[in-house]
C-alpha positions as CSV (number, residue, x, y, z in Angstrom):
1,X,2.1,-40.8,-89.9
2,X,0.1,-41.7,-86.9
3,X,3.2,-43.1,-85.2
4,X,5.3,-40.1,-86.3
5,X,2.6,-37.8,-84.9
6,X,2.5,-39.6,-81.6
7,X,6.3,-39.3,-81.3
8,X,6.3,-35.6,-82.2
9,X,3.6,-35.0,-79.5
10,X,5.7,-36.9,-77.0
11,X,8.7,-34.8,-77.7
12,X,6.7,-31.5,-77.4
13,X,7.3,-29.7,-74.1
14,X,4.4,-29.3,-71.7
15,X,3.2,-25.7,-71.9
16,X,2.8,-25.7,-68.1
17,X,6.3,-27.0,-67.4
18,X,7.8,-23.5,-66.7
19,X,5.0,-22.8,-64.2
20,X,5.5,-26.2,-62.6
21,X,9.2,-25.4,-62.2
22,X,8.5,-22.1,-60.7
23,X,5.9,-23.6,-58.4
24,X,8.4,-26.2,-57.3
25,X,11.1,-23.6,-56.6
26,X,8.6,-21.5,-54.6
27,X,7.5,-24.6,-52.7
28,X,11.1,-25.6,-52.0
29,X,12.0,-22.1,-50.9
30,X,8.9,-21.8,-48.7
31,X,9.7,-25.2,-47.1
32,X,13.3,-24.1,-46.5
33,X,12.1,-20.8,-45.0
34,X,9.6,-22.5,-42.9
35,X,12.2,-24.9,-41.5
36,X,14.5,-21.9,-40.8
37,X,11.6,-20.1,-39.0
38,X,10.7,-23.2,-37.0
39,X,14.3,-23.9,-36.1
40,X,14.8,-20.2,-35.1
41,X,11.8,-20.4,-32.9
42,X,12.4,-23.7,-31.3
43,X,16.2,-24.1,-31.4
44,X,16.5,-22.5,-28.0
45,X,14.0,-25.0,-26.5
46,X,15.8,-27.9,-28.1
47,X,19.2,-26.8,-27.0
48,X,18.0,-26.0,-23.5
49,X,16.3,-29.4,-23.2
50,X,19.4,-31.2,-24.4
51,X,21.7,-29.4,-22.0
52,X,19.4,-29.6,-19.0
53,X,17.8,-33.1,-19.4
54,X,20.5,-35.0,-21.3
55,X,23.7,-33.4,-20.0
56,X,22.3,-32.4,-16.6
57,X,23.7,-28.9,-16.9
58,X,22.0,-26.1,-14.9
59,X,20.7,-23.2,-17.0
60,X,23.0,-20.4,-18.0
61,X,21.3,-17.0,-17.3
62,X,22.3,-13.6,-18.6
63,X,21.5,-10.4,-16.8
64,X,21.4,-6.8,-17.9
65,X,21.0,-4.0,-15.4
66,X,20.4,-0.6,-17.0
67,X,21.1,2.3,-14.6
68,X,21.1,6.0,-15.1
69,X,24.8,6.3,-14.4
70,X,26.2,2.8,-15.1
71,X,25.0,-0.4,-16.8
72,X,26.0,-3.9,-15.8
73,X,25.9,-7.3,-17.2
74,X,26.5,-10.8,-15.8
75,X,26.4,-14.4,-16.7
76,X,25.3,-16.9,-14.0
77,X,26.0,-20.6,-14.7
78,X,23.9,-22.4,-12.1
79,X,21.8,-21.6,-9.1
80,X,24.6,-21.2,-6.4
81,X,26.1,-18.3,-8.3
82,X,22.6,-17.0,-9.1
83,X,21.8,-16.7,-5.4
84,X,25.2,-15.2,-4.5
85,X,26.3,-12.8,-7.2
86,X,29.6,-12.2,-5.5
87,X,30.5,-15.8,-6.4
88,X,30.2,-14.9,-10.1
89,X,33.8,-14.5,-11.3
90,X,35.0,-11.1,-12.6
91,X,35.2,-12.6,-16.1
92,X,31.4,-13.1,-16.1
93,X,30.6,-9.6,-14.9
94,X,30.8,-6.4,-16.9
95,X,30.2,-2.7,-16.1
96,X,30.2,0.3,-18.4
97,X,29.2,4.0,-18.1
98,X,25.7,4.8,-19.4
99,X,26.0,7.1,-22.4
100,X,23.8,7.2,-25.5
101,X,21.5,4.2,-26.0
102,X,23.0,2.8,-29.2
103,X,26.6,2.9,-27.9
104,X,25.7,1.5,-24.5
105,X,23.5,-1.3,-25.7
106,X,25.7,-2.3,-28.5
107,X,28.6,-2.7,-26.1
108,X,26.5,-4.8,-23.8
109,X,25.4,-7.0,-26.7
110,X,29.1,-7.3,-27.8
111,X,30.1,-8.5,-24.3
112,X,27.3,-11.0,-24.1
113,X,28.3,-12.4,-27.5
114,X,31.7,-13.3,-26.1
115,X,30.3,-15.3,-23.2
116,X,28.9,-18.3,-25.1
117,X,25.3,-19.6,-25.2
118,X,22.9,-18.8,-22.5
119,X,19.3,-20.0,-22.0
120,X,17.5,-16.9,-20.8
121,X,18.0,-13.1,-20.5
122,X,16.7,-10.8,-17.9
123,X,16.7,-7.0,-18.3
124,X,16.2,-4.7,-15.3
125,X,16.0,-1.2,-16.7
126,X,15.5,2.4,-15.4
127,X,12.2,3.8,-16.5
128,X,9.6,4.7,-17.2
129,X,9.6,1.7,-19.6
130,X,6.8,-0.1,-21.3
131,X,6.6,-3.6,-19.6
132,X,3.4,-4.8,-21.2
133,X,4.0,-7.8,-23.5
134,X,0.7,-6.9,-25.2
135,X,2.1,-3.5,-26.2
136,X,3.8,-2.7,-29.5
137,X,6.2,-0.7,-27.4
138,X,7.2,-3.5,-25.1
139,X,10.8,-2.8,-23.9
140,X,10.7,0.9,-25.0
141,X,11.9,3.7,-22.7
142,X,9.3,6.4,-22.3
143,X,9.5,9.8,-20.7
144,X,12.8,9.5,-18.9
145,X,14.9,12.6,-17.9
146,X,17.7,10.9,-20.0
147,X,16.5,12.6,-23.2
148,X,18.6,10.5,-25.5
149,X,16.9,7.4,-24.3
150,X,13.3,8.6,-24.8
151,X,11.3,6.2,-27.1
152,X,14.3,3.9,-27.5
153,X,13.5,0.2,-28.0
154,X,15.8,-1.5,-25.5
155,X,14.6,-5.0,-26.0
156,X,15.1,-5.1,-29.7
157,X,18.9,-4.9,-29.3
158,X,18.9,-8.3,-27.5
159,X,16.5,-10.3,-29.7
160,X,19.4,-11.5,-31.8
161,X,20.3,-14.0,-29.1
162,X,17.1,-15.9,-29.8
163,X,16.4,-16.7,-26.1
164,X,13.5,-15.8,-23.9
165,X,13.7,-12.3,-22.5
166,X,12.3,-11.2,-19.1
167,X,12.0,-7.4,-18.8
168,X,10.9,-5.2,-15.9
169,X,12.0,-2.1,-14.1
170,X,15.2,-1.8,-12.0
171,X,13.0,-1.8,-8.9
172,X,10.3,-4.4,-9.8
173,X,13.1,-6.9,-10.6
174,X,14.8,-6.5,-7.2
175,X,11.5,-6.7,-5.5
176,X,10.9,-10.0,-7.1
177,X,14.4,-11.2,-6.2
178,X,13.7,-10.2,-2.5
179,X,10.5,-12.1,-2.5
180,X,12.0,-15.3,-3.9
181,X,15.5,-15.2,-2.5
182,X,15.6,-12.5,0.2
183,X,15.1,-14.9,3.1
184,X,12.2,-12.9,4.5
185,X,10.1,-15.9,5.5
186,X,7.0,-17.3,3.9
187,X,5.8,-14.2,2.1
188,X,3.9,-13.5,-1.1
189,X,4.3,-9.7,-1.4
190,X,7.3,-7.3,-1.2
191,X,8.2,-3.8,-2.0
192,X,11.6,-2.5,-3.0
193,X,12.5,1.2,-2.6
194,X,15.7,2.7,-3.9
195,X,16.6,6.2,-2.6
196,X,19.3,7.9,-4.5
197,X,19.2,10.7,-7.1
198,X,15.6,9.6,-7.6
199,X,13.3,7.4,-5.7
200,X,12.0,4.2,-7.3
201,X,9.5,1.8,-6.0
202,X,8.9,-1.8,-7.1
203,X,6.0,-3.9,-5.8
204,X,5.3,-7.6,-6.0
205,X,1.9,-8.9,-4.9
206,X,0.8,-12.5,-5.0
207,X,4.2,-13.5,-6.3
208,X,3.9,-11.3,-9.4
209,X,5.3,-7.8,-10.2
210,X,2.6,-5.1,-10.3
211,X,1.9,-3.9,-13.8
212,X,-1.1,-2.0,-15.1
213,X,-1.2,1.4,-16.8
214,X,2.6,1.1,-16.6
215,X,4.4,0.1,-13.5
216,X,4.6,1.6,-10.0
217,X,5.9,5.2,-9.8
218,X,5.8,5.5,-6.0
219,X,8.6,7.9,-5.9
220,X,6.2,10.6,-7.1
221,X,3.7,9.9,-4.3
222,X,2.8,13.2,-2.8
223,X,3.6,13.5,0.9
224,X,2.4,15.8,3.7
225,X,5.2,18.2,4.5
226,X,6.7,18.1,8.1
227,X,5.5,21.0,10.2
228,X,9.1,22.1,10.7
229,X,10.3,21.6,7.1
230,X,10.3,24.7,5.1
231,X,11.8,23.2,1.9
232,X,9.3,23.5,-0.9
233,X,10.4,20.3,-2.7
234,X,12.7,19.7,-5.7
235,X,10.6,17.7,-8.1
236,X,9.9,19.5,-11.4
237,X,6.7,17.6,-11.8
238,X,5.2,17.5,-8.3
239,X,7.4,19.6,-6.0
240,X,6.8,17.8,-2.6
241,X,6.6,14.2,-3.7
242,X,8.8,11.7,-2.0
243,X,11.6,12.1,-4.6
244,X,11.3,15.9,-4.4
245,X,11.8,15.8,-0.7
246,X,14.4,13.0,-0.1
247,X,16.2,12.4,-3.4
248,X,20.0,13.1,-3.0
249,X,19.7,16.3,-5.0
250,X,16.9,17.6,-2.8
251,X,18.9,16.8,0.3
252,X,22.0,18.5,-1.0
253,X,20.0,21.6,-2.0
254,X,18.6,21.8,1.5
255,X,22.1,21.9,3.0
256,X,23.6,24.1,0.2
257,X,26.2,21.5,-0.5
258,X,27.3,19.2,-3.3
259,X,25.7,15.7,-3.5
260,X,29.0,14.1,-2.8
261,X,29.2,15.9,0.5
262,X,26.1,14.3,1.9
263,X,27.9,11.5,3.7
264,X,29.6,14.1,5.8
265,X,26.3,15.4,7.2
266,X,26.0,14.1,10.8
267,X,23.3,11.6,11.8
268,X,21.7,14.1,14.2
269,X,21.1,16.7,11.4
270,X,17.3,17.5,11.1
271,X,17.3,16.6,7.4
272,X,17.5,12.9,8.3
273,X,14.5,13.2,10.6
274,X,12.6,14.7,7.7
275,X,13.9,12.0,5.3
276,X,12.6,9.3,7.7
277,X,9.3,11.1,8.0
278,X,8.7,11.2,4.2
279,X,9.9,7.6,3.6
280,X,7.6,6.4,6.4
281,X,4.7,8.0,4.7
282,X,5.6,6.1,1.5
283,X,5.9,2.9,3.4
284,X,2.6,3.4,5.1
285,X,0.9,4.1,1.8
286,X,2.4,0.9,0.2
287,X,1.3,-1.2,3.2
288,X,-2.2,0.2,3.2
289,X,-2.7,0.0,-0.6
290,X,-1.0,-3.3,-1.4
291,X,-0.8,-5.2,2.0
292,X,2.9,-5.7,1.4
293,X,4.6,-7.9,4.0
294,X,8.1,-6.6,3.7
295,X,9.7,-3.3,2.4
296,X,13.3,-3.4,1.4
297,X,15.1,0.0,1.2
298,X,18.3,0.5,-0.8
299,X,20.2,3.1,-2.7
300,X,22.9,5.6,-1.9
301,X,20.9,7.6,0.7
302,X,20.0,4.4,2.5
303,X,23.7,3.6,3.1
304,X,23.1,5.7,6.2
305,X,22.0,2.9,8.5
306,X,20.7,5.2,11.1
307,X,17.7,6.0,8.9
308,X,16.2,2.5,9.3
309,X,15.2,2.8,13.0
310,X,14.0,6.4,12.4
311,X,11.7,5.1,9.5
312,X,10.4,2.3,11.6
313,X,9.5,4.6,14.5
314,X,7.7,7.0,12.2
315,X,5.9,4.2,10.3
316,X,4.7,2.7,13.6
317,X,3.3,6.1,14.6
318,X,1.5,6.5,11.2
319,X,0.0,3.1,11.3
320,X,-1.2,3.7,14.8
321,X,-2.0,0.0,15.4
322,X,-4.8,0.2,12.8
323,X,-3.8,-3.0,11.1
324,X,-4.1,-5.7,13.7
325,X,-1.8,-8.3,12.3
326,X,1.2,-10.1,14.0
327,X,3.8,-8.9,11.5
328,X,3.1,-5.2,12.4
329,X,3.5,-5.8,16.1
330,X,6.7,-4.8,17.8
331,X,9.5,-2.7,16.3
332,X,8.9,-3.6,12.6
333,X,12.5,-4.8,12.3
334,X,11.4,-7.6,9.9
335,X,9.1,-5.2,7.9
336,X,11.4,-2.3,7.0
337,X,14.7,-3.9,6.1
338,X,17.9,-3.6,4.0
339,X,18.7,-5.9,1.2
340,X,21.0,-8.9,1.8
341,X,22.2,-8.4,-1.8
342,X,23.5,-4.9,-1.3
343,X,24.6,-3.2,-4.5
344,X,23.9,-6.5,-6.5
345,X,20.1,-6.4,-5.9
346,X,19.5,-5.2,-9.5
347,X,21.6,-8.0,-11.0
348,X,19.9,-10.6,-8.8
349,X,16.6,-9.2,-10.0
350,X,17.6,-9.4,-13.6
351,X,18.8,-13.0,-13.1
352,X,15.4,-13.8,-11.5
353,X,13.7,-12.3,-14.6
354,X,15.9,-14.5,-16.8
355,X,15.0,-17.6,-14.8
356,X,11.3,-16.8,-15.0
357,X,11.6,-16.2,-18.7
358,X,12.4,-19.9,-19.3
359,X,8.8,-20.7,-18.5
360,X,7.4,-18.1,-20.9
């Protein structure tokens, strides 16, 4: 009986066996999930290391430039094309009209998905946009005049690529590109001003874009009206801020013409003197507040090259030799300049953000 009892006990199932099986399944599932999470987090680094260190391939960078009218994307495979966007073949560039956020961003994601793997992504976006990586709303458009985009999370659309993302404004990004690649000499600070429908200002100081409460909104800097200028200002927030005085809509309203007719206004028209006067005030404020070494002006209004010497003359008068530094001596030709990247400054800025993201 004793032997029979021992055999019966041996055949009896362990009461804890089901729990052990469940625990084993949970452990296996958790281990598998952990492996997936770790691989998802580090697969980019492994792939990037293999392609760069083992195969000797330069990084592939993706750029997104979100504008109020159009959005553009590009893939740059190696530094030479990075520094010269015009060398990027048409097949690696894409442009669409800006519509609602879901349609626009989904189309950009679709296009990027067809271009093969890339190592980093840079997004240069119109704003205001939350650029703080410590914020829950990082990458979210804020109080833009484009009402459909308000509170839309731009960055979330691109996280599916599982690559580092660098994100900044469409003026901070070009300012960074001008600092690094603009051939302005040994400088560590730069400002980028775009003058079109609106006025945007990007600032880089000590080699880093300026962030704080948000990002620079220098286009809404209030200016002192010119004694002969009777225009009250066109900004719905601040009336006579820079944007309200020299934005293309304000300039067209002054003349009683359509915006598209502005190029036909002659260079000797007084509105261009007023425009230079207000932009010089903005440049003066930027220099005095941030000690910026170069200011790059771009945008549709600045296609009128005759504005550059007018701005330099007005800025020289405003500074009045107060800042006794060599760079501000002379005609300021190397202080107030145009961009060597032309209309591609935003794309170059986005590519620079992508490059910088590889070290995040």
